[in-house]
Every structure is written in structure tokens, then in C-alpha cells.
C-alpha positions in Angstrom: 51.1 5.5 100.0 54.0 4.4 102.2 57.0 2.4 100.3 59.8 -0.4 101.7 62.5 1.0 100.5 63.9 -2.7 99.8 60.8 -2.5 97.5 63.1 -0.1 95.2 66.4 -1.9 95.6 66.4 -3.4 92.4 66.0 0.2 90.5 68.3 1.8 92.8 72.4 0.4 92.6 73.6 3.1 95.4 70.2 2.2 97.8 71.5 -1.2 96.9 74.5 -1.0 98.0 73.8 1.1 101.0 71.4 -1.9 102.4 73.6 -4.2 102.1 76.4 -2.8 103.7 74.1 -2.8 106.5 73.3 -6.4 106.2 76.7 -7.4 105.7 78.5 -5.2 108.9 81.8 -5.6 107.9 85.0 -4.4 110.5 86.7 -1.5 108.3 89.9 -0.1 108.0 89.4 3.0 106.7 87.6 6.2 107.0 85.1 7.2 108.2 87.0 7.4 112.1 83.4 6.1 114.1 84.3 2.9 112.1 80.0 2.2 112.3 80.1 2.6 116.3 77.3 4.0 117.8 78.7 4.1 121.7 81.0 6.5 120.9 79.5 9.6 119.8 76.0 8.2 119.7 73.0 7.4 116.9 74.3 10.7 115.3 76.6 8.6 112.7 73.9 6.2 111.6 73.8 5.8 108.7 77.2 7.1 107.5 78.4 5.1 104.8 81.4 6.3 103.1 81.6 5.9 99.0 84.7 4.5 99.2 85.0 1.0 100.9 81.4 1.3 101.6 79.2 1.7 98.8 81.7 0.4 96.5 85.5 -0.7 97.1 88.1 1.8 97.4 89.1 1.6 93.9 85.4 1.9 92.7 85.6 -1.5 90.7 81.6 -2.0 91.3 80.7 1.0 89.2 77.3 1.6 91.3 77.9 5.7 91.2 78.0 5.2 87.2 75.3 3.0 86.8 73.0 5.2 89.1 73.8 8.5 87.7 73.1 6.5 84.1 69.3 5.5 85.3 68.7 9.3 86.5 70.5 10.9 83.2 67.7 8.6 81.6 64.7 9.6 83.3 65.6 13.4 82.6 66.7 13.2 79.2 70.3 14.2 80.1 73.3 13.0 78.2 75.3 13.8 81.1 74.2 13.2 85.1 76.5 13.8 88.3 74.9 13.3 91.9 76.3 15.8 94.2 76.4 15.8 97.9 77.0 19.4 98.0 73.9 20.4 97.1 73.0 22.4 94.3 75.5 25.1 95.5 77.7 22.3 93.9 76.2 22.0 91.1 75.8 25.6 89.9 79.7 26.6 90.9 80.4 23.7 88.7 78.7 24.4 85.6 79.8 28.0 86.4 83.5 26.7 85.6 82.2 24.7 82.6 80.4 27.2 80.5 83.1 29.8 80.1 86.6 31.3 80.9 88.0 34.1 82.9 86.6 37.4 81.4 83.4 36.3 79.7 80.6 37.6 79.6 77.1 35.6 81.1 73.5 36.6 81.2 72.1 36.0 85.0 68.9 35.8 86.1 69.1 38.7 89.4 66.9 36.4 91.7 69.2 33.3 91.7 70.7 31.9 94.4 74.1 33.5 96.0 75.8 30.2 95.0 75.5 31.0 91.3 77.2 34.5 92.6 79.9 33.2 93.8 80.4 31.0 90.9 80.9 33.7 88.6 83.6 34.7 91.4 84.7 31.0 91.0 85.1 31.4 87.3 85.7 35.1 86.8 83.0 35.7 84.8 81.2 39.0 84.1 77.4 38.8 84.8 75.1 41.0 82.5 71.6 40.9 84.5 68.3 40.3 84.3 65.4 40.3 86.6 62.1 38.1 86.0 58.9 40.4 85.9 56.8 41.0 89.3 53.6 40.4 90.0 51.8 43.7 91.2 49.4 41.8 92.9 51.4 40.0 95.5 55.0 41.6 94.8 56.4 38.2 93.9 58.9 37.3 90.9 56.8 35.7 88.2 59.3 34.5 86.0 62.3 35.8 83.5 60.3 36.8 79.7 61.5 36.1 76.3 61.7 39.7 75.8 64.0 40.6 78.8 66.1 38.2 77.9 66.2 39.1 73.5 67.2 43.0 75.1 69.9 41.1 77.9 71.9 39.1 75.1 70.8 42.1 72.4 73.8 44.4 74.8 75.6 41.5 75.0 75.4 39.0 71.9 78.7 37.4 72.4 77.5 35.9 75.8 78.5 32.3 76.8 75.5 31.2 78.9 72.3 32.1 80.3 71.5 31.2 83.7 68.0 31.1 85.1 66.1 30.2 88.1 63.3 27.9 88.0 60.9 27.3 90.0 61.6 30.4 91.7 61.9 30.5 95.9 58.5 31.4 96.3 56.9 28.5 93.5 56.5 30.7 90.3 57.1 29.2 87.2 57.9 30.9 84.2 58.2 29.9 80.3 61.4 27.9 80.0 60.7 27.1 76.3 60.4 30.1 75.1 64.0 31.1 76.9 65.6 28.6 75.5 64.6 29.8 72.0 66.0 33.0 72.7 69.3 31.8 74.3 69.6 29.7 71.2 69.2 32.1 68.8 72.4 34.1 70.2 74.1 30.7 70.7 74.4 30.5 74.2 73.3 27.9 76.4 70.7 28.1 78.7 71.3 26.9 82.2 68.6 26.4 84.7 69.1 26.4 89.0 65.7 24.0 89.4 66.9 23.6 93.0 63.2 23.6 94.0 61.8 21.7 91.0 63.0 18.0 91.2 59.1 16.9 90.8 58.4 19.2 88.0 57.7 17.2 84.8 56.5 14.1 86.7 52.5 14.7 86.7 50.5 16.4 84.2 49.7 19.3 86.5 53.0 20.3 86.6 54.7 22.1 83.8 57.8 19.9 81.8 61.1 19.9 83.5 63.3 22.3 81.9 65.6 20.0 80.1 62.2 18.9 78.3 61.1 22.6 77.5 64.7 22.7 75.9 67.1 23.9 78.3 70.6 22.7 78.2 71.3 21.9 81.7 69.5 21.6 85.0 70.6 21.7 88.6 68.1 20.7 90.9 67.9 19.6 94.9 66.8 16.1 95.8 66.6 16.8 99.3 64.4 19.8 98.3 61.5 18.5 96.7 61.9 14.9 96.8 62.9 12.6 99.8 66.6 12.6 99.7 69.3 13.6 102.7 69.7 17.0 102.9 72.6 18.1 100.7 71.6 15.6 97.7 71.6 17.4 94.4 71.6 16.1 90.8 73.6 17.9 88.0 72.0 17.4 84.0 73.2 18.5 81.0 73.0 17.8 77.3 75.9 17.8 75.6 75.1 20.1 72.2 76.4 23.0 73.9 78.0 22.3 76.9 81.1 20.1 77.0 81.0 16.7 79.2 84.5 17.1 79.8 84.5 20.8 81.4 81.4 20.0 83.2 83.1 16.7 84.5 86.3 18.8 85.3 83.9 21.4 86.9 82.2 18.9 88.8 85.6 17.3 90.1 87.1 20.8 90.6 84.4 21.8 93.2 83.2 18.2 95.0 84.7 16.7 98.3 86.8 13.7 98.2 85.4 12.0 101.0 81.8 12.2 99.3 78.8 10.4 101.8 77.5 6.9 100.7 73.9 8.0 102.5 73.3 10.9 100.5 74.3 9.7 97.8 72.3 7.1 98.1 69.3 8.9 99.3 69.4 10.5 95.8 69.1 7.0 93.8 66.5 6.1 95.8 64.7 9.0 95.4 64.8 9.1 92.0 63.9 5.2 91.5 60.4 6.5 94.2 59.7 9.0 91.7 60.2 7.1 88.4 57.6 4.5 90.0 55.3 6.0 92.2 56.1 9.6 91.3 52.4 10.6 89.8 50.8 8.6 92.4 52.0 10.4 94.8 52.1 13.9 93.5 48.9 13.0 92.8 47.5 13.2 96.0 49.6 16.4 97.2 48.3 18.2 94.3 45.0 17.5 95.2 45.4 18.2 98.8 47.5 21.5 97.7 44.2 22.7 96.1 41.8 22.2 99.0 44.2 23.6 101.2 44.5 26.9 98.6 40.4 26.8 98.3 40.5 27.4 102.3 42.9 30.0 102.5 41.2 32.0 99.8 37.9 32.2 101.8 40.0 34.4 104.7 39.4 37.9 103.9 42.1 39.6 102.7 44.5 36.6 102.2 46.5 36.4 98.7 47.1 32.8 97.8 49.3 32.0 94.6 47.5 30.4 92.0 47.3 29.5 88.6 49.2 28.5 85.8 52.6 30.4 86.8 52.6 28.2 90.3 53.5 25.3 91.2 50.8 22.8 92.2 52.4 22.0 95.2 53.5 25.0 97.0 51.5 27.0 99.1 52.2 31.0 99.3 50.1 33.2 101.5 50.6 37.2 100.7 49.2 38.5 104.1 49.3 42.7 103.7 45.6 42.1 102.7 45.0 41.0 106.1 47.0 42.9 108.4 48.3 40.3 109.8 52.3 40.5 110.3 53.8 37.1 108.6 56.9 37.3 111.5 53.9 36.4 114.5 52.1 33.8 112.5 55.0 31.9 112.0 55.8 31.8 115.6 51.7 30.5 116.0 52.7 27.9 113.5 56.3 27.4 115.1 54.3 26.8 118.7 52.3 24.3 116.5 54.9 22.0 115.6 54.7 23.7 111.9 57.7 25.6 110.8 57.3 26.7 107.5 60.2 27.5 104.9 60.2 31.2 104.6 58.1 34.0 106.3 58.6 37.7 106.7 56.3 40.6 107.1 54.5 40.1 104.0 54.6 36.5 103.0 54.7 32.6 104.4 56.0 30.0 101.9 55.1 26.9 103.2 57.2 23.7 101.2 55.0 20.9 100.6 56.8 17.9 99.0 55.3 13.8 98.0 56.4 13.1 101.2 53.6 15.3 102.7 49.9 13.8 103.5 46.3 15.2 103.2 45.9 15.2 107.0 49.2 17.3 107.1 48.3 19.7 104.7 44.8 20.3 105.9 45.9 20.7 109.2 48.3 23.1 108.4 46.3 24.9 106.3 43.7 25.1 109.6 46.3 26.3 111.7 47.8 29.1 109.4 44.1 30.6 109.1 43.7 30.4 112.6 47.2 32.7 113.0 46.1 34.7 110.2 43.0 35.5 112.0 44.4 36.0 115.6 46.8 38.4 114.5 44.5 40.1 112.0 44.9 44.2 111.9 44.5 47.0 109.6 44.8 46.1 105.9 48.1 47.7 104.3 49.2 47.9 100.7 51.5 44.9 99.0 55.2 46.0 98.7 57.5 44.3 96.4 60.5 43.5 98.9 64.1 45.0 97.5 65.4 41.6 96.8 63.0 41.1 94.3 63.6 45.1 92.8 66.8 46.5 93.4 68.5 47.2 90.4 72.3 46.7 90.4 75.1 49.0 88.9 77.9 46.5 87.7 81.2 49.0 89.0 84.0 45.9 88.3 83.7 42.1 87.9 82.7 40.3 90.9 85.9 38.0 91.4 87.9 41.4 90.8 86.3 42.8 94.0 86.2 39.5 96.1 89.9 39.7 96.2 90.6 43.7 96.3 92.0 45.2 99.1 88.5 45.6 101.5 87.3 48.3 104.6 85.0 48.2 106.8 82.5 51.3 106.7 79.8 53.0 108.2 76.5 52.0 105.9 76.0 55.7 105.5 79.5 56.3 104.2 79.1 53.0 101.7 76.9 54.9 99.2 78.6 55.2 96.0 81.8 52.9 96.9 82.1 49.3 94.9 80.5 46.9 97.5 83.2 44.0 98.0 81.0 41.5 99.9 77.9 39.6 99.2 74.7 40.7 101.1 71.2 38.9 101.3 68.4 39.1 103.3 67.8 34.9 104.1 65.5 33.5 103.1 65.3 33.5 100.2 69.4 34.4 99.8 69.0 36.4 96.8 71.9 39.2 96.8 70.6 42.7 97.0 74.6 43.8 96.7 77.2 41.9 95.4 80.9 42.5 94.5 81.3 44.9 92.2 78.3 46.1 92.8 77.7 50.1 93.6 76.5 50.3 97.1 72.9 52.4 96.5 70.4 54.0 98.5 68.2 51.9 96.7 69.8 48.9 98.1 70.9 50.4 101.6 66.9 50.9 102.3 66.0 47.3 100.5 68.5 45.7 103.3 66.9 48.0 105.9 63.5 47.4 105.0 64.1 43.6 105.0 65.7 43.4 108.4 63.0 45.4 110.0 60.4 43.4 108.3 61.8 40.2 110.1 64.9 38.9 107.6 68.2 37.4 108.6 70.8 39.1 106.4 72.6 36.7 105.4 76.6 36.6 104.4 77.4 39.8 105.1 80.1 40.7 107.8 78.2 42.8 109.9 74.2 41.1 109.6 73.1 44.1 111.4 73.9 46.8 108.2 75.5 49.2 109.8 78.1 48.8 108.4 79.6 47.3 104.8 82.7 45.7 103.3 83.5 47.6 100.2 86.6 48.0 97.7 89.4 49.9 99.5 90.6 53.5 97.7 
């Protein structure tokens, strides 16, 4: 169902402003410095229109951003909506600044993205960690349970907020409604990092979005599940438990003062498309993914994530029963021009969105089957990755450890010391170690295992994990 973007311009004020800039072709005496000249550095700057003196006047007198954010807020049922050109990273950190003060305690799902953990550093918040359940059948997380959250809040009854991620990186979804009920009993707002779930709530085969399920704030990436430019994200909140002024201040404190108008316009266009044609586009994709899953389930030993706890648009397979190595499978898919969102030894994650086509999904499933069969070997047991299972041992606050004097030591000598850096296999970018935590044998083993399985160790000073930065004694 191709859509002429001009058909959306009446419903998308930022898209309309972007198109109008292209049509009028002004001669700007403002930044950006390329002045729309493609003969200098090429088409790499094509479409780059600033917000200030581009989509709007330098004084923002047209109010196009406010209008676009208001439309998105109404669509998701939020009291406050802010667009971001800094991805969900920006939204997570703005919300960390909005909910508490330095020294306050918050409950945080350990499988949240590193951006939230660094948000704790920025805001000076102290985490009480809660882990999602892990399904032993596939070794992947299926969401934080209400009972686990209840236990965490009982240990920290004065927590200022609860932060969870839903859907997960691998497309599993939890019971956000039950989590909201538990959080609210303790007077805490529930903040959901739904970076991978901007499409949720817009088709009956999908779970409701977090706000509809009772959450107080939602961060989502318009560039992940929707067809926006990279870095486009949306922050949505209800003001009963989250201060509008504090959230606005948090957004402004962490935002660029030169936002890319093209990213903003693409967020607005993606919202308009979702509102107008989302159901039909998602319907085609969900049907195609269901067909692909049935094809993949016929492959001996291959586990395909499915069922009510899995996003109906996501295609995730677990390989140990086939004996194939996901890194080899990924290499074949890359050679076929089909890069995937994630691949390690045991798992392949394909990100499918409403921009995909039935034929493309069918071709991918066929290529995946052929690659698995090509690399089939002796079956091995399913082992949950350390990123999902290592329990952190908190020694000091993330902020204190982040700013402490640090030293680099061999990893064997780091065991028992306080970690001063954030270390995470990527993807998914979820930390095994964070500032302020004790370096344990389990954490070191998990990092070594992730690296041996083909993951890149991100954010660490030494990505080989031969050394770690620890708080100096």
C-alpha cells in the first residue's frame, strides 16, 4: 500500500512545512552551513532542513512543532508529548531527570537499555533492580512479573518511579497493566521504554500501548517500528503522577538546540501514516510474519518465538536445536543482502515493520531456512545469555562510581572491585556491569561468553575485556 507523502501533509504540519521548504527553495542566511548546496559535499545533505528558520521561523511563530506534538499526544492519549531527534536515549534520560532528585531510589528493570542506566547517573538516582522472567524453552526474557515488581517495591516502598522496558529487544511483551497497578499502589509512576513498540495498540493482534494499559509515561522510537528518520523518537506522558514542567525541563536539558527538521517532519509523517493507514499496513505484515513463522517451525530443531507474549510483527529464532551458529547464518544473510537486527551464536532477530512487504518477508524466511540447513550441526542445549541472567551486586550509586577516580586493571584482578564503567554486549546494549556494581565472577564469565558467541562488547574502555575500569582504592 504505497502512500504519496503529499497525501499526508494536511494531517502532518511538520511534514507540510518540510515539503513547503522544498517547494519554495529560499535563500537562507542561517545555519546549516551547507545552504542547501549539494554541489559541495553531495547528496548527503539532501533533505536537511533546520527547525529554526526552516520548518518554522527563527522565533517559532508558526507553532508547527506544538501542533504536531499535540496531534501525537491525542493519538496516544497523553497529556504531554515531545518529539526528539536524539532517539529514545534522549527520552529515557529526560524522564530520569523528571521523576526524582539526586539520592532518590527508583525501581529499574535490569534489561533496560544503557541510556536509562546513564540517565540514573545524570539524575543521581539509585536503582533497585528487578529482572524479567526468562523462558527456559528459548532462554530469552518474557517480561517483569507483577510479583517480582511487588517484591522490589516492598524492599523500596518510597521509590519515586518504576522503569521497565516493553516490548523487549527480542519482541516479547509483558503485562504492563498489572505492573501499573502494582506501581500505583506504592504511589510510583510507571515509565515504559517502548523503543521497539511504536506500533503497539494500532492493530487488534497487538497488545495495547503502555499508556492505554495504565502506564504514566512512554518513550518510543519512531525510527524503529515506524518509517521515520534515524534518531526520531516520541516522549508521551500523563500528568497525574509526572510533573509536566519537570518533564519539559528534562527534555530541554538533554536536547540539542539545533534539531534536524527532517527528523521532526518524519516523526510527524510516521504518526500521520500510522493513524491513517496503520491498521491496513500492519495487517499485511502480521499475516506475512505468521506465514513465515509456520514455515520456520517446520525446520527441525529450530525454535520460533510465537504466542500471546510475542509481538506479532517480530521474527525471532533460537538455533541451538539445529546446531547452526547464528554468526554463520548472519554471514549468509549478509551475503544475500539481508542484514538482521541481531545475530549471535544462538539467536537471530529480524526486525520487521509496516514498511516490509509480504514478498520480502517470504524471501527472508526462505533465505533463513537455507542458511540454517547449510550450517546444521550437532544440537546443543539452550543456554540463557548472561545479559538476561546475571544478578548485579550494587555497592555504591551509579553517579558516585561514574565520577570516582578510576584505574584499569586486568579482568582477573577486577573481581571483587567496584566497576566504574558500563559494559554491555551489543546488541542488545543491555549492561552486564554498570558503574557502582561489584565485578563478580559471573559477570566476567558472561562477558567472555558473549564475546566468544560473537557479540561486540560495547561502551567498555577495553572491548576485549582483558581489562576493566574500576574505582581506584
